[in-house]
N, C-alpha and C positions, 0 to 999 in steps of 0.2 A: 504494500500500500504506500501511496505517496503521502507526504506531509499534508497536502491539501485535503486528501480524503479523510485523514485522521481529524483534522480541524473541523471539517464539515460534519462528521459523525458526532463529535463531542458537542458542537453547537446545536445540532438537531436533537440530540438526546436531552439537552437542557430544556428545549421547547416541548418535549414530550413526543417528538417524532423520531423514530429510529429509521435511518436510511442507510442501508449498506451500499457500498459502491457496486456498480454493475460489473458483470463478468468481463466486459470489454476493458474496463479500467484496471482490473486486477490480474488479468491474464498476462503472463510473462511471455515474451517473445522467445522463440527457440534460439539456441546458440548458433550463430552464423557459421562458426568453425565446424560444428557437427553436421550442419546441413551441407556445407561444402564437401566434407569428407564422404558423406553418404552419396551425394551426387557424383563425385569423382569415382568412388568405388563402383557405382552402378554403370557409369560410362566405361570403365575399365573392364567390367564383367561382360558388357555387350561386345566390346572389341575383341576380347579373348574368345568369346563364344562364336564370333564371326570369323576370326582368323584361324582358329584351330583346324577347321576342315580344309583350309588351304594347304596345310602340310601334307595331307593325304591325297591331294589332287592327282598326282602322277599315278599312284597305285589305283585310285578310283577310275581314272580314265583307262588305264590298262585293263582293269577288270571288266569294264564296259565295252572294251574294244573301240574306244573313241580316239580320234586323231586330234591334232592341234586345234582344228576348227570347233570340234565338239567340246574341248576343254574351255574354250572361250565362252561357249553357251553355258557350261556349268558355272563358270565365274559370274556370268550375267544373271543366272537364275538365283545365285546366292544373294546378289544385291536386291533383286526383286522380292525375294522371300524376307530379307531383313526389313525392307521398306514396308511391306505389308504387315509384318509383325509390329513394327513401331507405330504405324498408323492405327492399327486395331487396338494396340495396348493403350494408346492415347484416348481413344473413344471409350474403352472400358474404364480407364482411369477417371474420365469425366463422369461416368455413370455410377461407379462404385467407390470412388475415392482414390487419390493418387497413392497414398501410403499402402492401402490394402492391395491395390493392383501391383505395386512394386514388390511387396512381400510375397504375393502369390507368384509373380513371375520369377523371383529369386528362388523360391522353393521348387517351382517347376523346372528351372534350369538345373538346380542341384540334383533333383531327383532323376532327370534324364541323363545327367552326367554320370551319376552313380550307376544307373542302369547300363550305360554304355561301357563303363569300366568293368563291372562285375558280371555283365551279361554275355561276355565272350565265351565261346566254347572251348 
């Protein structure tokens, strides 16, 4: 609470009216350093999830019997998939809340990564 709020409450209590400050006045702002750290970690996580499949591009293309032209299509498809995921996650974030969507996406990414690690034959 600010000093102004304390003075106003004391003055109003003397008059017989008890007025508490509104939630807007007492809500503290989030730590900007923490917000920056979470945003940077989220961006790093998206970049890692995007670039990791690039390391297997040659073996993926060889397994599919694809030439250099098809490899370019695979790279383009990854960009389209990432753009579609970001656009849809933005719409979901608008509907269900950014924090909830971010946490759900992080858990989905972690679960799919664990599945790919331990799901090998």
